[in-house]
C-alpha positions in Angstrom: -21.7 14.0 0.5 -18.6 12.1 1.5 -19.3 8.7 3.1 -15.8 7.1 2.7 -12.3 8.4 3.0 -9.4 6.4 1.8 -5.8 7.5 2.4 -2.4 6.1 1.5 0.1 6.1 4.3 3.7 6.9 3.4 4.2 10.2 1.6 0.5 10.9 2.0 -0.9 10.8 5.6 2.6 10.4 7.1 5.3 13.0 7.1 8.7 12.3 5.8 9.9 11.4 9.4 7.2 8.6 9.5 5.0 10.5 11.9 1.6 12.3 11.6 -0.2 14.9 13.6 -2.1 12.5 15.9 -4.0 15.2 17.9 -5.3 16.8 14.6 -6.2 13.4 13.3 -8.0 12.4 16.5 -10.1 15.6 16.4 -11.1 14.9 12.8 -11.7 11.2 13.4 -14.3 12.0 16.1 -16.1 14.2 13.6 -15.9 11.4 10.9 -17.3 8.9 13.4 -20.2 11.2 14.3 -21.0 11.6 10.6 -20.7 7.8 10.0 -17.9 8.3 7.5 -15.9 5.1 7.0 -12.2 5.5 7.1 -9.8 3.3 5.0 -6.0 3.2 5.3 -4.8 1.8 1.9 -1.1 1.0 1.8 1.6 -1.3 0.3 2.6 -2.0 3.9 1.9 -5.0 6.1 -1.3 -5.1 8.1 0.6 -5.6 11.4 2.5 -2.4 10.8 -0.6 -0.4 9.7 -2.7 -1.3 12.7 0.1 -0.4 15.1 -0.2 3.2 14.0 -3.8 3.4 15.2 -3.9 1.2 18.4 -7.1 2.8 19.8 -8.9 2.8 16.4 -8.3 -0.7 15.0 -12.0 -1.5 15.3 -13.0 1.6 13.5 -10.7 1.6 10.5 -10.7 -0.7 7.5 -7.2 -1.6 6.3 -6.3 -2.4 2.7 -2.8 -3.8 3.0 -0.1 -5.0 0.6 -1.3 -2.8 -2.2 -4.8 -4.2 -2.1 -4.0 -7.9 -1.7 -5.5 -8.2 1.7 -8.4 -6.3 3.3 -8.9 -6.4 7.1 -11.7 -5.1 9.3 -11.6 -5.8 13.1 -8.7 -8.2 12.6 -10.7 -10.3 10.2 -9.8 -10.9 6.5 -12.5 -9.6 4.2 -10.7 -10.3 0.9 -7.3 -11.9 0.0 -5.5 -12.7 -3.3 -2.6 -15.1 -3.6 0.2 -15.7 -6.0 0.6 -19.1 -7.8 3.5 -20.5 -5.7 5.2 -22.2 -8.7 5.2 -19.1 -10.8 6.3 -17.0 -7.8 9.3 -19.2 -7.2 10.4 -18.7 -10.9 10.0 -15.0 -10.5 12.1 -14.9 -7.3 14.8 -17.0 -9.0 14.9 -14.5 -11.8 15.2 -11.6 -9.5 17.9 -13.2 -7.4 19.9 -15.1 -10.0 19.5 -13.0 -13.1 19.3 -9.5 -11.7 21.4 -10.1 -8.5 18.8 -8.4 -6.3 18.7 -9.8 -2.8 17.2 -6.9 -0.9 13.6 -8.2 -1.2 10.9 -9.3 1.1 7.8 -11.5 0.3 4.6 -10.9 2.2 2.6 -13.9 3.3 -0.8 -13.9 5.1 0.9 -15.2 8.2 4.1 -13.0 8.2 6.7 -11.6 5.8 10.0 -13.3 4.9 13.5 -12.3 4.0 16.8 -14.1 3.2 19.8 -14.0 5.5 21.9 -12.0 3.0 19.9 -8.8 2.9 21.9 -5.7 3.5 21.9 -3.8 6.8 20.4 -0.8 5.0 17.5 -2.9 3.7 17.0 -4.3 7.2 16.7 -0.8 8.6 14.4 0.1 5.7 11.9 -2.8 6.2 11.8 -2.2 10.0 9.9 1.0 9.1 7.2 -0.9 7.2 7.1 -4.5 8.5 6.5 -5.4 12.1 6.3 -9.2 11.6 9.3 -10.6 9.7 10.8 -14.1 9.6 14.2 -14.9 8.2 14.4 -18.1 6.1 17.4 -19.8 4.3 15.3 -20.3 1.1 12.0 -19.0 0.1 11.0 -22.4 -1.4 11.2 -23.9 2.1 8.1 -22.0 3.2 5.2 -24.5 3.0 2.6 -23.2 5.5 1.8 -19.7 4.1 0.3 -18.1 1.0 2.0 -15.1 -0.7 0.4 -11.8 -1.6 3.2 -9.4 -2.5 6.9 -9.1 -3.3 8.7 -5.9 -2.4 12.3 -5.0 -3.3 14.5 -2.0 -3.0 16.8 -1.2 -5.9 18.7 2.1 -5.6 20.1 2.0 -9.1 17.2 3.4 -11.2 18.6 1.8 -14.4 18.5 -1.6 -12.8 15.1 -1.0 -11.2 13.6 -0.1 -14.6 15.3 -3.1 -16.2 13.9 -5.5 -13.5 10.4 -4.0 -13.9 10.5 -4.3 -17.7 11.8 -7.8 -17.7 9.4 -9.2 -15.2 6.3 -7.6 -16.8 7.4 -8.8 -20.2 8.1 -12.4 -19.0 5.1 -12.8 -16.6 2.4 -10.5 -18.0 -0.4 -12.8 -16.9 1.0 -13.4 -13.4 2.2 -10.1 -12.0 2.3 -6.4 -12.2 5.3 -4.3 -11.1 4.5 -1.0 -9.5 6.7 1.6 -7.9 5.8 2.6 -4.4 8.7 5.1 -4.0 11.8 6.3 -5.8 13.7 3.1 -5.3 11.0 0.7 -4.3 9.3 -1.9 -6.6 6.4 -4.0 -5.6 5.1 -7.1 -7.4 1.4 -7.7 -7.1 -1.2 -9.7 -9.0 -2.4 -8.2 -12.2 -6.0 -7.7 -11.0 -5.0 -6.6 -7.6 -4.6 -3.0 -6.6 -5.9 -0.5 -4.0 -8.7 0.6 -6.4 -10.1 -2.9 -6.9 -10.0 -3.5 -3.1 -11.8 -0.2 -2.3 -14.3 -0.8 -5.1 -15.2 -4.1 -3.5 -15.6 -2.4 -0.1 -17.9 0.2 -1.6 -20.0 -2.5 -3.2 -20.1 -4.3 0.2 -21.3 -1.1 1.9 -23.7 -0.1 -0.9 -21.9 3.2 -1.3 -21.5 5.0 -4.6 -17.9 5.8 -5.8 -18.8 9.5 -6.0 -19.1 9.5 -2.2 -15.4 8.5 -1.9 -12.6 11.0 -0.9 -9.2 9.5 -1.8 -5.6 10.6 -1.3 -2.3 9.3 -2.6 1.2 10.2 -3.8 2.6 7.3 -5.9 1.9 5.1 -8.9 0.3 2.4 -6.6 -2.4 4.9 -5.8 -3.5 5.5 -9.4 -6.4 3.0 -9.4 -7.7 4.2 -6.1 -7.7 7.9 -7.1 -9.3 6.9 -10.4 -12.4 5.8 -8.6 -13.7 9.2 -7.6 -14.0 12.8 -8.7 -12.9 13.7 -5.1 -9.3 12.5 -5.8 -6.3 14.3 -4.3 -2.6 13.8 -5.2 -0.2 15.2 -2.7 1.9 18.2 -3.5 4.9 15.9 -3.9 3.6 13.0 -6.1 4.6 10.9 -9.1 4.0 12.4 -12.5 1.7 9.6 -13.5 -0.5 10.1 -10.4 -0.7 13.9 -11.0 -2.3 13.2 -14.4 -5.0 11.0 -12.8 -5.9 13.1 -9.7 -8.6 15.8 -10.1 -7.1 17.9 -7.2 -3.9 18.5 -5.4 -3.5 18.5 -1.6 -0.9 20.4 0.4 2.4 18.6 1.3 2.3 15.5 3.5 4.8 17.4 5.7 2.2 20.1 6.2 -0.7 17.6 7.2 -2.1 18.1 3.7 -4.5 15.2 3.9 -6.0 16.3 7.2 -6.4 19.9 6.0 -8.5 18.7 3.0 -10.5 16.3 5.1 -11.3 19.1 7.5 -12.7 21.2 4.7 -15.0 18.4 3.6 -16.3 17.4 7.0 -16.7 20.8 8.6 -18.1 22.8 5.7 
């Protein structure tokens, strides 16, 4: 019996045009509530952006944001994990000075931060995923926030792979680099991921992992899908995730998540 459903957002619940079938979702959500099934949105995105998608359901959804770094329920933080600020500044210096990557954003608990020299393309990109962003001249000038994730966009896959390899080699105890899309790279704490965050929630709720139904499409969903036999990788997913998932869902552009959920809660 399914007691918890966890879904990734982009490439999973959401279609490629950043929308989802709200009417279909609403119909299923009412059934989930009636069956006391808990619903989790687990994403690499910012909490402010995630909750804006479900304005009438904020009090009924648990949000695992920033790839598992922060968990919210009813606008309260249940769990949070921070970077060491000294190490993070060294990492940012390497990214900017050595690799010449400036299209990056760092997520704090209060808000997210970018530098003035980000490209227009990156600005348009982050507007899809971050609703609360502050521009700063230097990251080291931020003194009143704690940081949970770094995200960057690197369109040259050779450079992306090099940045990922260099950072994981140089800072193995301090960070993990995971892809969240073809040209997107996220830096998170080694022990932080969606799976750990959801495992903590299941323990809090005293629910066994076998009662979890989980959906994802990218490498940052691997640990989440690894929790349960009821794991679904989307039709279009990363090769690594395809080897972890026990099942495949129809395309996100065909409401694949909702179709699978319907089978589980109406059978």
